[in-house]
Every structure is written in C-alpha cells, then in structure tokens.
GUVEX-119522 format. One record per residue: residue in three letters; x, y, z of N, C-alpha, C, CB in turn. Coordinates in steps of 0.001 Angstrom, whole numbers, plus 500000, padded with zeros to 6 digits. Atoms other than C-alpha are relative to their C-alpha. Glycine has a CB too. Example, Ala and Ser with C-alpha at 12.3 -4.5 7.8 and 13.67 -1.06 7.14 Angstrom:
ALA500890498810500000512300495500507800500900501200500000499008500027501246;SER499180498810499940513670498940507140499230501090500730500414500462498585;
***
This chain:
UNK500851498824500000500000500000500000500895501236500000499033500000501227;UNK499109498856500163501967502886498658499269501324499813500902499767498834;UNK500739498761500235499200505383497960498806500069500937499541500100498529;UNK501181499802499173496328506858499864498807499242499418499677501498500125;UNK501084500758500644493959505268497335500076498528500364500057500163498473;UNK499828501408499630495392501832498098499630499768501462501446499551499746;UNK500336500102498578495075502426501829498482500070500178500697501128500816;UNK501456499875499901491458503560501406499304498744499480499514501232499221;UNK500582501233500535490696500496499284500129498869501017500684499606498670;UNK499799501022498973492164498283502025499011500209501151501459500033500526;UNK500963499692498937490009500048504628498602499590499563500033501508500359;UNK501319500378500518486938499554502433499794498492500035499826500512498572;UNK500102501464499964487673495823502178499777499505501428501269499356499409;UNK500178500373498592487993495533505945498588500378500464501072500694500896;UNK501353499581499631484751497518506381498958499014499493499707501395499452;UNK500937500978500551482937495062504101500004498720500835500352499682498535;UNK499916501195499158484195492162506212499346500250501357501470499573500189;UNK500608499659498714483165493943509396498476500005499911500500501365500477;UNK501449499975500170479654494510508055499439498585499982499621500739498709;UNK500451501395500033479305490801507296500027499384501389500871499176499047;UNK499901500533498646480495489913510794498968500624500939501398500230500546;UNK501007499337499169478226492487512410498595499479499679500059501528499798;UNK501299500581500374475269491105510450499834498625500641499869499891498456;UNK500038501314499352476132487654511766499762500152501501501314499228499742;UNK500185499749498577476354489049515296498555500391500289500958501100500483;UNK501373499569499781472959490722514941499019498838499863499637501109499023;UNK500857501191500092471420487425513856499979499268501335500490499051498875;UNK499933500652498693472627485947517141499242500821501046501470499805500432;UNK500729499131499075471247488957519044498493499825499794500412501489499800;UNK501420500216500282467887488494517304499529498687500612499740500005498482;UNK500365501303499422467872484853518371499934500091501524501015498910499574;UNK500031499816498546468716485846521942498700500678500414501215500833500476;UNK501256499300499690465736488224521901498810499047499901499798501202499047;UNK501082500983500140463509485373520704499923499073501215500199499171498723;UNK499951500924498869464619483253523664499661500667501333501369499376500085;UNK500314499267498776463971485972526242498513500317500030500839501299500103;UNK501433499809499821460553486809527646499544501456500129499570499263501198;UNK500438498633499707460535490499528601501143500987499779499478500103501448;UNK498976498997500290462364493757527812501082500146501081499341501320499796;UNK498995499844498944464082493872531216501095498924499914499325499948501375;UNK499007501063500156465921490661530235501069500348498966499315498707499608;UNK499048499644501054467765492449527405501383500340500571499466501185499191;UNK498721499629499385470450493866529714500381498969501046499924501412500635;UNK499448500970499057472485491168531429501393500535500355500054498508499385;UNK498797499253499630475141493149533270501243499128500053499800500666501333;UNK498809500851499892477459490244534033500502499605498622499696498741500831;UNK499602500383501358477446489271530348500695501165499292498770499537499185;UNK499361498823500589478272492823529223501430500113500506499203501286500331;UNK498654499882499420481228492886531611500900498860499536499925500015501537;UNK499234501152500490482336489403530541500495500251498567499135498712500052;UNK499624499717501390482327490427526863501042501108499959498758500397499161;UNK499047498884499987484116493707527616501398499518500410499515501111500964;UNK498708500525499552486884491849529477500640499121498923499829499198501303;UNK499488500873501065487226489244526714500524500826498828498898499033499515;UNK499581499123501096487447492010524106501307500705500349498902501037499686;UNK498749499338499582490137493836526094501183499036499849499895500499501477;UNK498922500995500088492199490647526310500349499691498546499595498706500728;UNK499763500283501418491761489897522604500692501179499326498675499679499281;UNK499375498803500580492684493476521702501478500073500379499266501279500471;UNK498599499973499563495854493338523781500826498968499238500098499741501516;UNK499290501064500718496842490046522142500233500369498540499218498689500085;UNK499897499607501407496265491609518711500792501285499807498620500166499409;UNK499264498744500116498245494752519504499097501199499742501015499895498899;UNK500992498938500179495100496891519491499733500624501357498675499453499361;UNK500228499295498744494465499524522158498751499440500686499855501527499753;UNK501150500618499334492217497720524682498924501006500421500470499241501212;UNK500994498989499633490547500971525781499118500359498804500695501261500545;UNK500762499696501217489518501768522204499077498836499671500951500293498807;UNK500811501182500299488313498212521637498805499918500947500853498716500102;UNK501093500072499035486269498276524832498949501053499718500528500160501417;UNK500979498949500313484636501615523915499158499629498775500718501343499757;UNK500725500410501209483731500294520453498998498904500345500984499508498904;UNK500893501127499670482287497074521891498867500428500908500784498875500662;UNK501078499547499110480354498821524635498932500761499206500569500900501130;UNK500968499290500850478753501094522027499184499000499193500721500996499052;UNK500693501020500782477904498068519891499033499216500895501018499041499331;UNK500871500746499089476514496156522888498799500843500410500781499550501245;UNK501102499110499649474417499183523866498943500008498892500522501429500255;UNK500936500043501128472863499197520382499276498661499927500739500265498685;UNK500614501330500031472246495451520529498986499832501122501072498914500101;UNK500929500060498869470612495737523954498749500813499682500673500524501299;UNK501144499174500395468399498543522640499146499262498972500476501357499429;UNK500732500792500990467457496338519679499171498916500699500979499359498981;UNK500712501066499271466559493467522035498804500561500756500950499285500981;UNK501112499401499240464445495757524210498844500351499080500471501259500752;UNK501070499666500952462533497023521182499298498728499520500571500787498789;UNK500580501249500503462032493496519837499138499336501072501112499035499538;UNK500761500612498914460908492186523206498759500816500329500872499851501244;UNK501144499136499726458639495173523788498908499815498968500429501452500041;UNK500978500219501065456954494668520415499327498644500164500671500097498620;UNK500562501342499846456514490970521072499024499961501173501123498963500204;UNK500865499986498820455031491603524513498694500725499693500716500670501191;UNK501221499245500276452567494210523224499171499380498893500341501417499636;UNK500747500641501083451560492033520279499560498577500329500836499985498751;UNK500467501333499599450664488911522271498501499913499763500342499705501496;UNK501435500140500299447247487554521243499099500301501191499717498605499512;UNK500870499776498847445835487599524782499904501482500343500508499217501209;UNK500037498570499735446782491259525162499187500717498937501416500573500064;UNK500775499393501075445249492111521795498510499852500287500356499362498640;UNK501406500224499650441957490583522933499599500950501105499756498534500432;UNK500290499099498889442088492548526182499910501434499509501070499877501090;UNK500010498633500516442919495748524313498744500254499173501255500267499154;UNK501207499835500818440022495203521851498767500131500901499833498801499023;UNK501140499905499087437612494652524759499935501367500646500079498920501074;UNK499953498680499376438774497870526418499624501085499011501385500272500570;UNK500311499006501016438484499802523162498511500048499697500775499712498734;UNK501414500043500327434882498675522660499126500588501098499586498587499726;UNK500777499428498873433815500129526021499704501452499783500744499833501316;
***
C-alpha cells in the first residue's frame, strides 16, 4: 500500500468484512431476543462485563488499544441491547391475549 487510494481500498475491504460479521452478530442477538421473555431481560450486566473483558484481552493480544476496543464494543453492545428491548417490547405488546384485552377495552 503505497498510495492513499490503496490504503482507502484496504480500509473499504475491511469495512465490508466487518459489516458481514456484524450482520452475523445481529442474527445471534435476534435469536437471543427470541429466547427471552421480557424487555428487562435484554440487559444482562454480568454478560456485558464478561464480553468487555474478553474484548480487552483479545485486543491486547492483537496489539490493538484495549481501551479503544472496549469503547467500540460497549457502544455496539448498547445498540444490541436497545434492539433486544425494542424486539421484546413489540413481542410483549403484540401477544394475542393482550390484543383481545385491548380490543375489549376499546369497545367500552
């Protein structure tokens, strides 16, 4: 990589790989949301801390600043938790038994 164009092309290739990996991660997050019952289950504090520690260790081993890696992962986890909460909230409010109750209340 001798030119800025070559460097940018390399960054673009890495970004494409990251997007594929993030899409795979989100599929797993979606599945986790399917297995949970209520929005309050989206945030599992011990799991967030476990992932953050694992990421720091992996970053150090890779020669990547562990503080930067942790900030990136915490932001990503925050978005995933928000996604789970929305998905769980929608599922809870769209349960058939609640729809029946809501229709009965609306007809009053």
